[in-house]
N, CA, C and O atoms as CSV, one atom per row, in Angstrom:
chain,resi,resn,atom,element,x,y,z
A,1,ALA,N,N,0.827,-1.198,0.000
A,1,ALA,CA,C,0.000,0.000,0.000
A,1,ALA,C,C,0.868,1.257,0.000
A,1,ALA,O,O,0.463,2.292,-0.529
A,2,ALA,N,N,2.057,1.168,0.591
A,2,ALA,CA,C,2.949,2.326,0.609
A,2,ALA,C,C,3.630,2.532,-0.735
A,2,ALA,O,O,4.066,3.638,-1.055
A,3,LEU,N,N,3.718,1.481,-1.508
A,3,LEU,CA,C,4.458,1.542,-2.769
A,3,LEU,C,C,3.565,1.705,-3.990
A,3,LEU,O,O,4.063,1.922,-5.094
A,4,ASP,N,N,2.238,1.601,-3.804
A,4,ASP,CA,C,1.326,1.654,-4.944
A,4,ASP,C,C,0.096,2.474,-4.570
A,4,ASP,O,O,-0.731,2.025,-3.777
A,5,ASP,N,N,-0.027,3.654,-5.128
A,5,ASP,CA,C,-1.148,4.544,-4.808
A,5,ASP,C,C,-2.501,4.020,-5.289
A,5,ASP,O,O,-3.537,4.567,-4.911
A,6,SER,N,N,-2.511,2.972,-6.113
A,6,SER,CA,C,-3.794,2.440,-6.574
A,6,SER,C,C,-4.435,1.500,-5.546
A,6,SER,O,O,-5.577,1.078,-5.732
A,7,VAL,N,N,-3.723,1.169,-4.475
A,7,VAL,CA,C,-4.291,0.339,-3.407
A,7,VAL,C,C,-5.367,1.158,-2.705
A,7,VAL,O,O,-5.122,2.292,-2.295
A,8,THR,N,N,-6.559,0.581,-2.568
A,8,THR,CA,C,-7.685,1.314,-1.984
A,8,THR,C,C,-7.927,0.993,-0.517
A,8,THR,O,O,-8.624,1.746,0.163
A,9,ALA,N,N,-7.377,-0.094,-0.014
A,9,ALA,CA,C,-7.490,-0.445,1.401
A,9,ALA,C,C,-6.472,-1.543,1.694
A,9,ALA,O,O,-6.097,-2.318,0.814
A,10,ALA,N,N,-6.034,-1.591,2.953
A,10,ALA,CA,C,-5.120,-2.646,3.396
A,10,ALA,C,C,-5.717,-3.300,4.627
A,10,ALA,O,O,-6.178,-2.623,5.545
A,11,VAL,N,N,-5.703,-4.614,4.635
A,11,VAL,CA,C,-6.252,-5.404,5.736
A,11,VAL,C,C,-5.157,-6.381,6.145
A,11,VAL,O,O,-4.840,-7.307,5.398
A,12,VAL,N,N,-4.574,-6.180,7.334
A,12,VAL,CA,C,-3.427,-6.986,7.750
A,12,VAL,C,C,-3.616,-7.541,9.158
A,12,VAL,O,O,-4.037,-6.837,10.076
A,13,ASN,N,N,-3.296,-8.803,9.298
A,13,ASN,CA,C,-3.434,-9.496,10.571
A,13,ASN,C,C,-2.052,-9.772,11.152
A,13,ASN,O,O,-1.228,-10.422,10.509
A,14,VAL,N,N,-1.795,-9.289,12.350
A,14,VAL,CA,C,-0.538,-9.434,13.088
A,14,VAL,C,C,0.684,-9.324,12.170
A,14,VAL,O,O,1.420,-10.296,12.001
A,15,PRO,N,N,0.906,-8.131,11.570
A,15,PRO,CA,C,1.970,-7.971,10.589
A,15,PRO,C,C,3.376,-8.106,11.179
A,15,PRO,O,O,3.647,-7.687,12.304
A,16,ALA,N,N,4.242,-8.696,10.388
A,16,ALA,CA,C,5.652,-8.821,10.747
A,16,ALA,C,C,6.410,-7.577,10.311
A,16,ALA,O,O,5.863,-6.706,9.636
A,17,LEU,N,N,7.667,-7.506,10.703
A,17,LEU,CA,C,8.597,-6.445,10.296
A,17,LEU,C,C,8.247,-5.067,10.857
A,17,LEU,O,O,8.681,-4.052,10.314
A,18,CYS,N,N,7.476,-5.022,11.927
A,18,CYS,CA,C,7.148,-3.740,12.547
A,18,CYS,C,C,8.107,-3.461,13.700
A,18,CYS,O,O,8.280,-4.298,14.586
A,19,ASP,N,N,8.730,-2.279,13.688
A,19,ASP,CA,C,9.565,-1.835,14.804
A,19,ASP,C,C,10.801,-2.718,14.965
A,19,ASP,O,O,11.098,-3.188,16.064
A,20,GLN,N,N,11.518,-2.941,13.861
A,20,GLN,CA,C,12.695,-3.813,13.881
A,20,GLN,C,C,13.745,-3.390,14.904
A,20,GLN,O,O,14.445,-4.240,15.454
A,21,ASN,N,N,13.862,-2.116,15.161
A,21,ASN,CA,C,14.854,-1.644,16.124
A,21,ASN,C,C,14.242,-1.378,17.494
A,21,ASN,O,O,14.813,-0.647,18.302
A,22,GLY,N,N,13.088,-1.970,17.751
A,22,GLY,CA,C,12.443,-1.847,19.051
A,22,GLY,C,C,13.351,-2.174,20.224
A,22,GLY,O,O,13.290,-1.491,21.247
A,23,PRO,N,N,14.203,-3.208,20.111
A,23,PRO,CA,C,15.081,-3.522,21.241
A,23,PRO,C,C,15.978,-2.359,21.673
A,23,PRO,O,O,16.364,-2.273,22.839
A,24,GLU,N,N,16.307,-1.475,20.747
A,24,GLU,CA,C,17.116,-0.305,21.102
A,24,GLU,C,C,16.360,0.618,22.053
A,24,GLU,O,O,16.971,1.394,22.788
A,25,ALA,N,N,15.021,0.532,22.038
A,25,ALA,CA,C,14.186,1.359,22.914
A,25,ALA,C,C,13.578,0.541,24.055
A,25,ALA,O,O,12.687,1.014,24.759
A,26,GLY,N,N,14.071,-0.699,24.233
A,26,GLY,CA,C,13.580,-1.534,25.321
A,26,GLY,C,C,12.336,-2.331,24.986
A,26,GLY,O,O,11.722,-2.919,25.877
A,27,ARG,N,N,11.946,-2.362,23.699
A,27,ARG,CA,C,10.782,-3.150,23.305
A,27,ARG,C,C,11.243,-4.495,22.747
A,27,ARG,O,O,12.408,-4.661,22.387
A,28,ALA,N,N,10.322,-5.448,22.679
A,28,ALA,CA,C,10.637,-6.792,22.189
A,28,ALA,C,C,10.996,-6.766,20.710
A,28,ALA,O,O,10.503,-5.938,19.944
A,29,ALA,N,N,11.858,-7.684,20.334
A,29,ALA,CA,C,12.261,-7.816,18.933
A,29,ALA,C,C,11.178,-8.544,18.149
A,29,ALA,O,O,10.651,-9.554,18.615
A,30,PRO,N,N,10.840,-8.042,16.963
A,30,PRO,CA,C,9.848,-8.717,16.122
A,30,PRO,C,C,10.515,-9.660,15.111
A,30,PRO,O,O,11.717,-9.576,14.856
A,31,PHE,N,N,9.714,-10.543,14.553
A,31,PHE,CA,C,10.169,-11.414,13.480
A,31,PHE,C,C,10.651,-10.546,12.324
A,31,PHE,O,O,9.975,-9.566,12.011
A,32,PRO,N,N,11.734,-10.828,11.692
A,32,PRO,CA,C,12.623,-11.987,11.780
A,32,PRO,C,C,13.796,-11.811,12.737
A,32,PRO,O,O,14.820,-12.477,12.585
A,33,TYR,N,N,13.662,-10.934,13.708
A,33,TYR,CA,C,14.619,-10.798,14.819
A,33,TYR,C,C,16.019,-10.384,14.373
A,33,TYR,O,O,16.997,-10.765,15.017
A,34,TRP,N,N,16.143,-9.622,13.298
A,34,TRP,CA,C,17.455,-9.235,12.782
A,34,TRP,C,C,18.326,-8.569,13.831
A,34,TRP,O,O,19.497,-8.916,13.981
A,35,VAL,N,N,17.761,-7.617,14.558
A,35,VAL,CA,C,18.548,-6.836,15.509
A,35,VAL,C,C,18.837,-7.648,16.772
A,35,VAL,O,O,19.841,-7.402,17.441
A,36,ALA,N,N,17.988,-8.597,17.105
A,36,ALA,CA,C,18.149,-9.370,18.334
A,36,ALA,C,C,19.085,-10.565,18.176
A,36,ALA,O,O,19.564,-11.109,19.171
A,37,LYS,N,N,19.347,-10.976,16.951
A,37,LYS,CA,C,20.214,-12.133,16.716
A,37,LYS,C,C,21.676,-11.768,16.936
A,37,LYS,O,O,22.073,-10.609,16.814
A,38,ASP,N,N,22.473,-12.795,17.266
A,38,ASP,CA,C,23.919,-12.608,17.346
A,38,ASP,C,C,24.412,-12.287,15.939
A,38,ASP,O,O,24.233,-13.096,15.029
A,39,PRO,N,N,25.029,-11.122,15.742
A,39,PRO,CA,C,25.437,-10.739,14.393
A,39,PRO,C,C,26.646,-11.491,13.855
A,39,PRO,O,O,26.994,-11.366,12.681
A,40,GLY,N,N,27.286,-12.279,14.727
A,40,GLY,CA,C,28.489,-12.967,14.278
A,40,GLY,C,C,29.523,-11.952,13.840
A,40,GLY,O,O,29.793,-10.990,14.559
A,41,PRO,N,N,30.107,-12.154,12.665
A,41,PRO,CA,C,31.155,-11.233,12.217
A,41,PRO,C,C,30.612,-9.927,11.624
A,41,PRO,O,O,31.388,-9.034,11.284
A,42,LEU,N,N,29.276,-9.811,11.498
A,42,LEU,CA,C,28.691,-8.612,10.885
A,42,LEU,C,C,28.631,-7.458,11.875
A,42,LEU,O,O,28.561,-7.671,13.086
A,43,ASP,N,N,28.659,-6.257,11.365
A,43,ASP,CA,C,28.586,-5.050,12.181
A,43,ASP,C,C,27.130,-4.830,12.605
A,43,ASP,O,O,26.274,-4.615,11.747
A,44,PRO,N,N,26.830,-4.878,13.913
A,44,PRO,CA,C,25.444,-4.692,14.371
A,44,PRO,C,C,24.831,-3.368,13.929
A,44,PRO,O,O,23.620,-3.293,13.723
A,45,ARG,N,N,25.647,-2.319,13.779
A,45,ARG,CA,C,25.129,-1.018,13.336
A,45,ARG,C,C,24.630,-1.093,11.895
A,45,ARG,O,O,23.643,-0.446,11.542
A,46,LYS,N,N,25.306,-1.876,11.071
A,46,LYS,CA,C,24.867,-2.044,9.690
A,46,LYS,C,C,23.576,-2.846,9.625
A,46,LYS,O,O,22.701,-2.560,8.808
A,47,ILE,N,N,23.457,-3.851,10.487
A,47,ILE,CA,C,22.222,-4.639,10.542
A,47,ILE,C,C,21.064,-3.743,10.967
A,47,ILE,O,O,19.989,-3.777,10.370
A,48,SER,N,N,21.294,-2.943,12.003
A,48,SER,CA,C,20.268,-2.021,12.490
A,48,SER,C,C,19.855,-1.030,11.404
A,48,SER,O,O,18.669,-0.754,11.228
A,49,GLY,N,N,20.824,-0.506,10.689
A,49,GLY,CA,C,20.520,0.442,9.612
A,49,GLY,C,C,19.724,-0.196,8.491
A,49,GLY,O,O,18.780,0.405,7.979
A,50,ALA,N,N,20.097,-1.407,8.105
A,50,ALA,CA,C,19.354,-2.110,7.047
A,50,ALA,C,C,17.950,-2.458,7.522
A,50,ALA,O,O,16.997,-2.383,6.746
A,51,ALA,N,N,17.817,-2.834,8.780
A,51,ALA,CA,C,16.497,-3.185,9.325
A,51,ALA,C,C,15.544,-2.000,9.250
A,51,ALA,O,O,14.352,-2.179,9.003
A,52,ARG,N,N,16.053,-0.802,9.459
A,52,ARG,CA,C,15.193,0.394,9.381
A,52,ARG,C,C,14.571,0.542,7.997
A,52,ARG,O,O,13.417,0.951,7.869
A,53,TYR,N,N,15.331,0.211,6.975
A,53,TYR,CA,C,14.800,0.339,5.615
A,53,TYR,C,C,13.640,-0.615,5.379
A,53,TYR,O,O,12.675,-0.249,4.708
A,54,PHE,N,N,13.710,-1.816,5.907
A,54,PHE,CA,C,12.670,-2.823,5.679
A,54,PHE,C,C,11.524,-2.734,6.682
A,54,PHE,O,O,10.500,-3.393,6.502
A,55,ASP,N,N,11.673,-1.946,7.713
A,55,ASP,CA,C,10.681,-1.835,8.773
A,55,ASP,C,C,9.377,-1.253,8.227
A,55,ASP,O,O,9.382,-0.235,7.535
A,56,VAL,N,N,8.271,-1.906,8.544
A,56,VAL,CA,C,6.961,-1.438,8.071
A,56,VAL,C,C,6.667,-0.036,8.617
A,56,VAL,O,O,5.970,0.745,7.968
A,57,ALA,N,N,7.187,0.285,9.791
A,57,ALA,CA,C,6.984,1.633,10.334
A,57,ALA,C,C,7.597,2.696,9.415
A,57,ALA,O,O,7.140,3.838,9.391
A,58,HIS,N,N,8.614,2.320,8.673
A,58,HIS,CA,C,9.236,3.220,7.700
A,58,HIS,C,C,8.284,3.531,6.545
A,58,HIS,O,O,8.279,4.645,6.023
A,59,PHE,N,N,7.485,2.547,6.150
A,59,PHE,CA,C,6.575,2.704,5.018
A,59,PHE,C,C,5.209,3.251,5.428
A,59,PHE,O,O,4.518,3.855,4.608
A,60,ALA,N,N,4.815,3.050,6.667
A,60,ALA,CA,C,3.461,3.404,7.112
A,60,ALA,C,C,3.043,4.840,6.801
A,60,ALA,O,O,1.908,5.043,6.369
A,61,PRO,N,N,3.898,5.848,6.997
A,61,PRO,CA,C,3.455,7.218,6.712
A,61,PRO,C,C,3.121,7.468,5.246
A,61,PRO,O,O,2.441,8.443,4.925
A,62,ARG,N,N,3.583,6.613,4.368
A,62,ARG,CA,C,3.337,6.784,2.933
A,62,ARG,C,C,2.007,6.179,2.481
A,62,ARG,O,O,1.572,6.403,1.352
A,63,ILE,N,N,1.371,5.421,3.353
A,63,ILE,CA,C,0.127,4.741,2.985
A,63,ILE,C,C,-1.017,5.742,3.007
A,63,ILE,O,O,-1.253,6.413,4.012
A,64,LYS,N,N,-1.723,5.835,1.890
A,64,LYS,CA,C,-2.855,6.754,1.777
A,64,LYS,C,C,-4.193,6.041,1.958
A,64,LYS,O,O,-5.195,6.668,2.303
A,65,ALA,N,N,-4.203,4.753,1.728
A,65,ALA,CA,C,-5.435,3.964,1.827
A,65,ALA,C,C,-5.779,3.694,3.293
A,65,ALA,O,O,-4.893,3.684,4.148
A,66,PRO,N,N,-7.061,3.475,3.583
A,66,PRO,CA,C,-7.441,3.067,4.935
A,66,PRO,C,C,-6.801,1.717,5.275
A,66,PRO,O,O,-6.618,0.866,4.404
A,67,VAL,N,N,-6.468,1.539,6.550
A,67,VAL,CA,C,-5.781,0.323,6.992
A,67,VAL,C,C,-6.496,-0.269,8.202
A,67,VAL,O,O,-6.794,0.431,9.170
A,68,LEU,N,N,-6.764,-1.561,8.129
A,68,LEU,CA,C,-7.225,-2.348,9.274
A,68,LEU,C,C,-6.055,-3.231,9.665
A,68,LEU,O,O,-5.515,-3.956,8.830
A,69,VAL,N,N,-5.662,-3.173,10.924
A,69,VAL,CA,C,-4.518,-3.955,11.399
A,69,VAL,C,C,-4.859,-4.557,12.756
A,69,VAL,O,O,-5.620,-3.978,13.531
A,70,SER,N,N,-4.288,-5.725,13.032
A,70,SER,CA,C,-4.532,-6.363,14.327
A,70,SER,C,C,-3.222,-6.596,15.055
A,70,SER,O,O,-2.149,-6.635,14.453
A,71,ALA,N,N,-3.339,-6.749,16.364
A,71,ALA,CA,C,-2.196,-7.076,17.208
A,71,ALA,C,C,-2.666,-8.011,18.306
A,71,ALA,O,O,-3.618,-7.715,19.028
A,72,GLY,N,N,-1.984,-9.150,18.422
A,72,GLY,CA,C,-2.273,-10.084,19.510
A,72,GLY,C,C,-1.477,-9.671,20.735
A,72,GLY,O,O,-0.255,-9.540,20.665
A,73,LEU,N,N,-2.143,-9.470,21.837
A,73,LEU,CA,C,-1.457,-8.973,23.027
A,73,LEU,C,C,-0.539,-10.005,23.667
A,73,LEU,O,O,0.241,-9.661,24.555
A,74,ALA,N,N,-0.615,-11.273,23.236
A,74,ALA,CA,C,0.301,-12.316,23.706
A,74,ALA,C,C,1.190,-12.815,22.565
A,74,ALA,O,O,1.764,-13.900,22.651
A,75,ASP,N,N,1.300,-12.030,21.510
A,75,ASP,CA,C,2.081,-12.416,20.335
A,75,ASP,C,C,3.556,-12.123,20.582
A,75,ASP,O,O,3.939,-10.967,20.764
A,76,GLU,N,N,4.377,-13.156,20.588
A,76,GLU,CA,C,5.813,-12.982,20.772
A,76,GLU,C,C,6.555,-12.937,19.441
A,76,GLU,O,O,7.735,-12.587,19.415
A,77,SER,N,N,5.899,-13.280,18.342
A,77,SER,CA,C,6.528,-13.210,17.018
A,77,SER,C,C,6.453,-11.797,16.456
A,77,SER,O,O,7.427,-11.280,15.908
A,78,CYS,N,N,5.300,-11.191,16.597
A,78,CYS,CA,C,5.061,-9.824,16.125
A,78,CYS,C,C,4.488,-9.047,17.308
A,78,CYS,O,O,3.271,-8.891,17.414
A,79,PRO,N,N,5.350,-8.563,18.191
A,79,PRO,CA,C,4.894,-7.941,19.435
A,79,PRO,C,C,3.930,-6.776,19.216
A,79,PRO,O,O,4.103,-5.976,18.297
A,80,PRO,N,N,2.914,-6.692,20.073
A,80,PRO,CA,C,1.914,-5.637,19.906
A,80,PRO,C,C,2.483,-4.226,20.022
A,80,PRO,O,O,1.961,-3.304,19.395
A,81,ALA,N,N,3.533,-4.038,20.805
A,81,ALA,CA,C,4.114,-2.694,20.916
A,81,ALA,C,C,4.666,-2.235,19.570
A,81,ALA,O,O,4.537,-1.064,19.214
A,82,GLY,N,N,5.276,-3.144,18.826
A,82,GLY,CA,C,5.803,-2.795,17.508
A,82,GLY,C,C,4.705,-2.493,16.513
A,82,GLY,O,O,4.831,-1.584,15.692
A,83,ILE,N,N,3.620,-3.260,16.586
A,83,ILE,CA,C,2.489,-3.018,15.686
A,83,ILE,C,C,1.843,-1.675,16.033
A,83,ILE,O,O,1.439,-0.928,15.142
A,84,ALA,N,N,1.749,-1.377,17.315
A,84,ALA,CA,C,1.207,-0.070,17.717
A,84,ALA,C,C,2.119,1.054,17.249
A,84,ALA,O,O,1.642,2.095,16.796
A,85,ALA,N,N,3.437,0.851,17.356
A,85,ALA,CA,C,4.377,1.869,16.888
A,85,ALA,C,C,4.202,2.113,15.392
A,85,ALA,O,O,4.227,3.258,14.940
A,86,MET,N,N,4.027,1.047,14.631
A,86,MET,CA,C,3.793,1.186,13.185
A,86,MET,C,C,2.461,1.874,12.930
A,86,MET,O,O,2.382,2.793,12.114
A,87,SER,N,N,1.418,1.438,13.619
A,87,SER,CA,C,0.080,2.000,13.417
A,87,SER,C,C,0.040,3.488,13.723
A,87,SER,O,O,-0.694,4.240,13.081
A,88,ASN,N,N,0.820,3.906,14.693
A,88,ASN,CA,C,0.881,5.330,15.028
A,88,ASN,C,C,1.475,6.162,13.902
A,88,ASN,O,O,1.288,7.378,13.865
A,89,GLN,N,N,2.189,5.520,12.984
A,89,GLN,CA,C,2.775,6.221,11.849
A,89,GLN,C,C,1.808,6.349,10.665
A,89,GLN,O,O,2.063,7.118,9.739
A,90,LEU,N,N,0.712,5.606,10.694
A,90,LEU,CA,C,-0.277,5.683,9.617
A,90,LEU,C,C,-0.948,7.053,9.656
A,90,LEU,O,O,-1.374,7.511,10.717
A,91,ARG,N,N,-1.040,7.695,8.515
A,91,ARG,CA,C,-1.599,9.053,8.486
A,91,ARG,C,C,-3.043,9.090,8.030
A,91,ARG,O,O,-3.738,10.083,8.246
A,92,GLY,N,N,-3.500,8.020,7.402
A,92,GLY,CA,C,-4.866,7.988,6.900
A,92,GLY,C,C,-5.804,7.302,7.882
A,92,GLY,O,O,-5.475,7.095,9.049
A,93,ALA,N,N,-6.970,6.961,7.378
A,93,ALA,CA,C,-7.964,6.252,8.191
A,93,ALA,C,C,-7.387,4.909,8.614
A,93,ALA,O,O,-6.756,4.212,7.819
A,94,LYS,N,N,-7.609,4.557,9.869
A,94,LYS,CA,C,-7.092,3.291,10.366
A,94,LYS,C,C,-7.972,2.771,11.479
A,94,LYS,O,O,-8.686,3.516,12.151
A,95,GLU,N,N,-7.894,1.469,11.648
A,95,GLU,CA,C,-8.547,0.803,12.773
A,95,GLU,C,C,-7.589,-0.278,13.242
A,95,GLU,O,O,-7.119,-1.094,12.449
A,96,VAL,N,N,-7.305,-0.278,14.534
A,96,VAL,CA,C,-6.423,-1.282,15.118
A,96,VAL,C,C,-7.256,-2.163,16.033
A,96,VAL,O,O,-7.932,-1.673,16.937
A,97,VAL,N,N,-7.202,-3.464,15.794
A,97,VAL,CA,C,-7.924,-4.428,16.619
A,97,VAL,C,C,-6.905,-5.088,17.542
A,97,VAL,O,O,-6.077,-5.882,17.097
A,98,PHE,N,N,-6.971,-4.756,18.819
A,98,PHE,CA,C,-6.108,-5.409,19.808
A,98,PHE,C,C,-6.852,-6.630,20.329
A,98,PHE,O,O,-8.011,-6.538,20.734
A,99,MET,N,N,-6.179,-7.771,20.314
A,99,MET,CA,C,-6.811,-9.043,20.679
A,99,MET,C,C,-6.195,-9.575,21.970
A,99,MET,O,O,-5.113,-10.162,21.942
A,100,PRO,N,N,-6.876,-9.374,23.103
A,100,PRO,CA,C,-6.351,-9.865,24.381
A,100,PRO,C,C,-6.156,-11.386,24.338
A,100,PRO,O,O,-7.006,-12.121,23.837
A,101,GLY,N,N,-5.042,-11.828,24.861
A,101,GLY,CA,C,-4.794,-13.269,24.949
A,101,GLY,C,C,-4.387,-13.930,23.649
A,101,GLY,O,O,-4.111,-15.130,23.637
A,102,ALA,N,N,-4.339,-13.190,22.555
A,102,ALA,CA,C,-4.049,-13.791,21.249
A,102,ALA,C,C,-2.548,-13.906,21.027
A,102,ALA,O,O,-1.804,-12.936,21.170
A,103,ASN,N,N,-2.116,-15.130,20.670
A,103,ASN,CA,C,-0.739,-15.308,20.225
A,103,ASN,C,C,-0.705,-15.099,18.714
A,103,ASN,O,O,-1.708,-14.699,18.124
A,104,HIS,N,N,0.418,-15.361,18.095
A,104,HIS,CA,C,0.541,-15.105,16.660
A,104,HIS,C,C,-0.392,-15.991,15.834
A,104,HIS,O,O,-0.928,-15.553,14.817
A,105,LYS,N,N,-0.580,-17.211,16.263
A,105,LYS,CA,C,-1.412,-18.162,15.510
A,105,LYS,C,C,-2.904,-17.984,15.753
A,105,LYS,O,O,-3.718,-18.450,14.955
A,106,GLY,N,N,-3.271,-17.326,16.828
A,106,GLY,CA,C,-4.691,-17.170,17.143
A,106,GLY,C,C,-5.295,-18.416,17.756
A,106,GLY,O,O,-6.474,-18.702,17.552
A,107,ASP,N,N,-4.493,-19.161,18.508
A,107,ASP,CA,C,-4.996,-20.383,19.143
A,107,ASP,C,C,-6.247,-20.103,19.960
A,107,ASP,O,O,-6.379,-19.046,20.578
A,108,GLY,N,N,-7.153,-21.055,19.953
A,108,GLY,CA,C,-8.374,-20.948,20.744
A,108,GLY,C,C,-9.344,-19.895,20.253
A,108,GLY,O,O,-10.176,-19.416,21.024
A,109,GLY,N,N,-9.252,-19.524,18.980
A,109,GLY,CA,C,-10.186,-18.553,18.419
A,109,GLY,C,C,-9.913,-17.121,18.829
A,109,GLY,O,O,-10.793,-16.268,18.713
A,110,THR,N,N,-8.702,-16.839,19.309
A,110,THR,CA,C,-8.411,-15.497,19.821
A,110,THR,C,C,-8.290,-14.437,18.733
A,110,THR,O,O,-8.248,-13.245,19.040
A,111,HIS,N,N,-8.232,-14.848,17.465
A,111,HIS,CA,C,-8.199,-13.868,16.364
A,111,HIS,C,C,-9.606,-13.553,15.838
A,111,HIS,O,O,-9.754,-12.805,14.872
A,112,GLU,N,N,-10.613,-14.110,16.459
A,112,GLU,CA,C,-11.981,-13.919,15.979
A,112,GLU,C,C,-12.401,-12.446,15.900
A,112,GLU,O,O,-13.082,-12.081,14.941
A,113,PRO,N,N,-12.034,-11.581,16.854
A,113,PRO,CA,C,-12.421,-10.165,16.709
A,113,PRO,C,C,-11.882,-9.548,15.407
A,113,PRO,O,O,-12.587,-8.793,14.738
A,114,TYR,N,N,-10.646,-9.870,15.059
A,114,TYR,CA,C,-10.083,-9.385,13.805
A,114,TYR,C,C,-10.791,-10.030,12.614
A,114,TYR,O,O,-11.098,-9.350,11.635
A,115,ASN,N,N,-11.048,-11.320,12.689
A,115,ASN,CA,C,-11.704,-12.008,11.574
A,115,ASN,C,C,-13.051,-11.364,11.248
A,115,ASN,O,O,-13.392,-11.200,10.077
A,116,ARG,N,N,-13.814,-10.999,12.277
A,116,ARG,CA,C,-15.113,-10.346,12.057
A,116,ARG,C,C,-14.935,-8.981,11.391
A,116,ARG,O,O,-15.644,-8.653,10.439
A,117,ARG,N,N,-13.992,-8.192,11.889
A,117,ARG,CA,C,-13.774,-6.855,11.320
A,117,ARG,C,C,-13.241,-6.930,9.896
A,117,ARG,O,O,-13.656,-6.153,9.036
A,118,SER,N,N,-12.324,-7.860,9.643
A,118,SER,CA,C,-11.785,-7.957,8.284
A,118,SER,C,C,-12.857,-8.413,7.314
A,118,SER,O,O,-12.879,-7.956,6.172
A,119,ALA,N,N,-13.746,-9.298,7.734
A,119,ALA,CA,C,-14.852,-9.719,6.866
A,119,ALA,C,C,-15.753,-8.526,6.541
A,119,ALA,O,O,-16.196,-8.373,5.402
A,120,ALA,N,N,-16.022,-7.687,7.534
A,120,ALA,CA,C,-16.855,-6.500,7.305
A,120,ALA,C,C,-16.152,-5.514,6.370
A,120,ALA,O,O,-16.787,-4.953,5.477
A,121,TRP,N,N,-14.857,-5.300,6.564
A,121,TRP,CA,C,-14.089,-4.402,5.688
A,121,TRP,C,C,-14.084,-4.926,4.258
A,121,TRP,O,O,-14.347,-4.178,3.316
A,122,LEU,N,N,-13.785,-6.209,4.098
A,122,LEU,CA,C,-13.706,-6.784,2.755
A,122,LEU,C,C,-15.061,-6.765,2.063
A,122,LEU,O,O,-15.138,-6.506,0.862
A,123,ASP,N,N,-16.126,-7.034,2.805
A,123,ASP,CA,C,-17.470,-6.991,2.224
A,123,ASP,C,C,-17.787,-5.585,1.714
A,123,ASP,O,O,-18.288,-5.424,0.601
A,124,ALA,N,N,-17.497,-4.572,2.526
A,124,ALA,CA,C,-17.761,-3.193,2.112
A,124,ALA,C,C,-16.913,-2.828,0.891
A,124,ALA,O,O,-17.412,-2.201,-0.044
A,125,ALA,N,N,-15.647,-3.213,0.896
A,125,ALA,CA,C,-14.763,-2.877,-0.224
A,125,ALA,C,C,-15.237,-3.538,-1.515
A,125,ALA,O,O,-15.239,-2.905,-2.571
A,126,LEU,N,N,-15.632,-4.789,-1.439
A,126,LEU,CA,C,-16.083,-5.505,-2.637
A,126,LEU,C,C,-17.385,-4.947,-3.185
A,126,LEU,O,O,-17.641,-5.039,-4.386
A,127,ARG,N,N,-18.213,-4.365,-2.318
A,127,ARG,CA,C,-19.487,-3.784,-2.743
A,127,ARG,C,C,-19.348,-2.307,-3.123
A,127,ARG,O,O,-20.314,-1.678,-3.555
A,128,GLY,N,N,-18.136,-1.758,-2.958
A,128,GLY,CA,C,-17.921,-0.354,-3.256
A,128,GLY,C,C,-18.579,0.569,-2.251
A,128,GLY,O,O,-18.886,1.717,-2.572
A,129,GLN,N,N,-18.799,0.080,-1.033
A,129,GLN,CA,C,-19.434,0.855,0.014
A,129,GLN,C,C,-18.397,1.453,0.947
A,129,GLN,O,O,-17.246,1.016,0.959
A,130,PRO,N,N,-18.794,2.446,1.727
A,130,PRO,CA,C,-17.854,2.990,2.730
A,130,PRO,C,C,-17.449,1.899,3.727
A,130,PRO,O,O,-18.195,0.949,3.966
A,131,LEU,N,N,-16.285,2.050,4.287
A,131,LEU,CA,C,-15.845,1.101,5.305
A,131,LEU,C,C,-16.786,1.126,6.488
A,131,LEU,O,O,-17.349,2.174,6.804
A,132,PRO,N,N,-16.971,-0.006,7.149
A,132,PRO,CA,C,-17.910,-0.043,8.275
A,132,PRO,C,C,-17.394,0.789,9.449
A,132,PRO,O,O,-16.188,0.868,9.682
A,133,PRO,N,N,-18.321,1.408,10.187
A,133,PRO,CA,C,-17.894,2.198,11.339
A,133,PRO,C,C,-17.280,1.293,12.403
A,133,PRO,O,O,-17.600,0.109,12.504
A,134,LYS,N,N,-16.389,1.890,13.191
A,134,LYS,CA,C,-15.770,1.134,14.284
A,134,LYS,C,C,-16.850,0.746,15.285
A,134,LYS,O,O,-17.763,1.527,15.555
A,135,PRO,N,N,-16.744,-0.467,15.838
A,135,PRO,CA,C,-17.755,-0.878,16.821
A,135,PRO,C,C,-17.660,-0.083,18.108
A,135,PRO,O,O,-18.441,-0.309,19.032
């Protein structure tokens, strides 16, 4: 959505690559854990710099389309703090669904709140209708 202005809406569930340098600010490392891994012979500063380029938070301000995004509050793969940091960079219409108790996989139906909202968003988009109001 950040790279193509013809995108009319984005619907993303527990997105990866958000807040790659979060550990520098005391937040959990997100998948794929570039900054948190042992760099071996590589320069950690170069890894951190490259991670910033790929970080979704870097692209978020460029998105013009409305965005629905979710965050599982028990997600250790894509930590909710990183998703919130990315979402705060979105400049257009947005809705963030925080899912208490949800891990990355949504075990036990914990992604159901997002599933309902994404179905409503997709239905409205396919019918050419306005996005549904926030509950």
